C-alpha positions in Angstrom: 6.5 -11.6 10.3 8.3 -9.0 12.3 8.0 -5.4 11.3 10.3 -2.3 12.7 8.8 0.7 13.1 10.8 4.1 11.8 8.2 6.8 12.7 5.0 8.3 10.9 4.3 5.7 8.3 7.7 4.0 7.8 7.6 0.3 8.3 10.6 -2.1 7.6 10.0 -6.0 7.1 11.2 -8.9 5.3 8.7 -10.7 2.7 9.7 -13.4 0.8 13.2 -13.3 1.4 13.5 -9.4 0.6 13.7 -6.4 2.7 10.9 -3.9 2.2 10.3 -0.4 3.3 7.6 1.5 3.4 7.3 5.4 3.2 10.3 6.7 4.4 10.4 10.1 6.7 13.1 9.7 9.0 15.8 12.3 9.0 13.4 15.5 9.2 11.6 13.8 12.0 13.0 14.9 15.2 11.0 11.9 17.1 13.1 9.6 14.9 16.9 11.1 15.6 17.9 8.3 16.9 17.4 6.2 13.6 20.3 6.0 10.9 19.1 5.8 7.7 22.7 4.4 6.4 21.8 1.4 8.4 18.6 0.4 6.7 18.2 -2.6 4.4 15.8 -2.3 1.3 15.2 -4.1 -1.7 11.9 -2.4 -2.3 10.7 0.7 -1.2 7.0 1.3 -1.5 5.6 4.9 -1.5 1.9 5.6 -1.1 2.1 9.4 -2.4 4.5 12.3 -2.9 4.1 14.4 0.4 7.4 14.8 2.5 6.5 12.9 5.2 6.3 9.8 3.2 9.2 9.9 0.5 12.0 12.3 2.2 14.3 9.6 2.7 13.3 7.4 -0.1 16.0 8.5 -2.5 18.7 8.3 -0.1 17.7 4.7 1.0 17.0 3.6 -2.5 20.9 4.7 -3.6 22.5 3.4 -0.8 20.7 0.0 -1.2 20.2 0.1 -5.0 16.4 -0.5 -4.1 13.8 -0.3 -6.8 10.9 2.0 -5.7 7.3 0.7 -6.3 5.0 3.4 -6.3 2.0 5.2 -8.3 3.0 6.2 -11.7 3.8 9.6 -11.3 5.8 9.3 -8.2 7.9 6.5 -9.2 9.0 8.3 -12.6 9.7 11.0 -10.6 12.0 8.8 -8.7 13.5 7.3 -11.8 14.4 10.8 -13.3 16.6 11.3 -10.1 18.6 7.9 -10.9 16.6 5.4 -8.9 15.3 2.1 -10.2 11.4 2.0 -10.0 8.5 0.0 -11.0 5.3 2.3 -11.8 2.0 0.8 -11.0 -1.7 2.2 -11.0 -4.6 1.4 -9.1 -6.3 -1.7 -9.3 -3.3 -3.1 -10.9 -1.1 -6.1 -9.5 2.5 -7.5 -10.3 4.3 -10.5 -9.2 7.8 -9.6 -8.0 10.1 -11.8 -6.6 9.2 -11.6 -3.2 5.4 -11.7 -3.8 2.5 -9.8 -5.5 1.7 -6.3 -4.9 -1.7 -4.7 -5.7 -2.3 -0.9 -5.6 -5.4 -0.1 -4.0 -7.4 3.1 -3.4 -7.0 5.7 -0.7 -8.7 9.1 -0.5 -6.2 11.7 0.3 -3.9 14.4 -1.4 -0.9 14.1 -3.4 2.0 16.6 -4.3 5.9 16.6 -4.1 7.6 19.0 -1.8 7.8 21.8 -4.3 3.9 21.7 -5.0 4.1 19.7 -8.2 1.6 17.1 -9.0 2.3 13.4 -7.7 -0.1 11.4 -9.1 -3.2 9.9 -7.0 -2.4 8.6 -3.4 -2.6 4.7 -2.9 -2.2 1.9 -0.7 -0.9 -1.6 -1.1 -1.8 -5.2 -0.6 1.2 -7.6 -0.6 1.1 -11.2 -0.2 2.9 -14.6 -0.9 2.1 -18.2 -0.1 2.9 -17.2 3.8 1.6 -13.9 4.4 -0.9 -10.9 2.9 -0.3 -7.4 4.5 -2.2 -4.3 3.6 -0.7 -0.8 4.0 -3.4 1.9 3.6 -1.2 4.8 3.4 -2.8 8.1 3.9 -6.4 7.8 3.4 -10.1 8.6 4.9 -12.4 5.9 5.8 -13.7 4.6 2.3 -16.2 1.9 1.0 -13.6 0.6 -1.4 -11.9 -1.2 1.2 -14.5 -3.6 1.3 -13.1 -4.6 -2.0 -10.1 -5.8 -0.4 -11.1 -9.1 1.0 -13.2 -9.7 -2.3 -10.1 -9.2 -4.7 -7.2 -10.2 -2.4 -6.1 -13.0 -0.1 -7.4 -13.1 3.7 -5.1 -10.5 5.6 -2.7 -11.2 8.3 -1.9 -7.8 9.4 -3.4 -4.1 8.4 -1.1 -0.8 9.0 -3.9 1.6 9.3 -3.5 5.6 9.8 -5.0 6.5 13.0 -3.7 10.1 13.5 -6.9 12.0 12.4 -7.0 15.7 10.6 -5.0 14.7 7.7 -6.1 11.1 8.1 -8.9 8.9 9.6 -8.8 8.8 13.1 -8.9 5.7 15.0 -12.7 5.7 15.2 -12.9 5.2 11.4 -9.9 3.1 11.4 -11.7 0.5 13.8 -14.4 0.4 11.1 -11.8 0.2 8.0 -10.5 -2.9 10.0 -14.3 -4.4 9.7 -14.5 -3.4 6.0 -11.0 -5.1 5.4 -12.0 -8.3 7.4 -8.8 -8.1 9.5 -8.5 -8.4 13.2 -4.5 -7.5 13.7 -4.0 -3.7 12.9 -0.9 -1.7 13.5 -1.3 2.2 13.6 0.8 4.7 11.9 0.9 8.6 11.1 0.2 9.5 15.0 1.9 11.5 17.5 4.7 12.9 14.9 3.4 16.5 15.6 0.7 18.5 17.3 -2.2 17.7 14.7 -2.1 14.1 14.8 -1.2 13.5 18.7 -3.7 10.9 19.9 -5.1 9.3 23.1 -3.8 5.9 22.7 -6.0 4.3 25.2 -8.9 5.6 23.6 -7.7 4.3 20.3 -7.1 0.8 21.7 -10.9 0.9 23.1 -12.3 1.8 19.8 -10.7 -1.6 18.6 -11.3 -3.4 21.4 -14.9 -2.6 21.2 -15.1 -4.0 17.6 -13.3 -7.2 18.9 -10.1 -6.2 17.0 -6.7 -5.4 18.5 -4.5 -2.6 17.4 -0.8 -2.1 18.1 0.7 1.2 18.4 4.4 1.0 18.2 7.4 3.0 19.3 10.0 4.3 16.9 12.7 1.8 16.5 10.7 -0.8 17.9 10.7 -4.4 16.5 7.7 -6.3 16.9 6.2 -9.6 15.6 2.4 -9.5 14.0 
């Protein structure tokens, strides 16, 4: 499986023959200025919560591609009211799409739309089919609920975890999270976009190495295998 990193928490990849995109925050991100959102393919856009740094390009990319937005109920309906196709979900529920199964799992964070209105509870996603299983944690603290993932979902091939600290768990807690979800192969996100979340990348890697895990800290625009 190949992932392309578009900055902050935004990843694009093919899964089950469809193009999936997580949390598109690109045009307001100065570090992603070389990314043209009009060239991004998406059949489905998965949104973890309503904060601007996760949804800012969702409407434009969805309409460019006639993509379906998958999100918690309030966030999904918000975009439905703006003319996007959508599929609402809620915590603990799963749905089989034409690319595979999506389960909405818990995340410990806050969530509001850019205008301050309520955006429902934040979430993460576990996505699987016969070939692969991926966990996208969204913005979250370390939580004991992560231990439920290997109990209720197929074995993970890769986990995408926030590592930037301050607004989410830092890399030390993310290394523990990798143990909780029983995944050795981790991709970091939500780091270095702005001052509050700049990290020491060598220290981050060492935190995972100490726990016999590996972490990939991608560059914006990079496509890589996981």
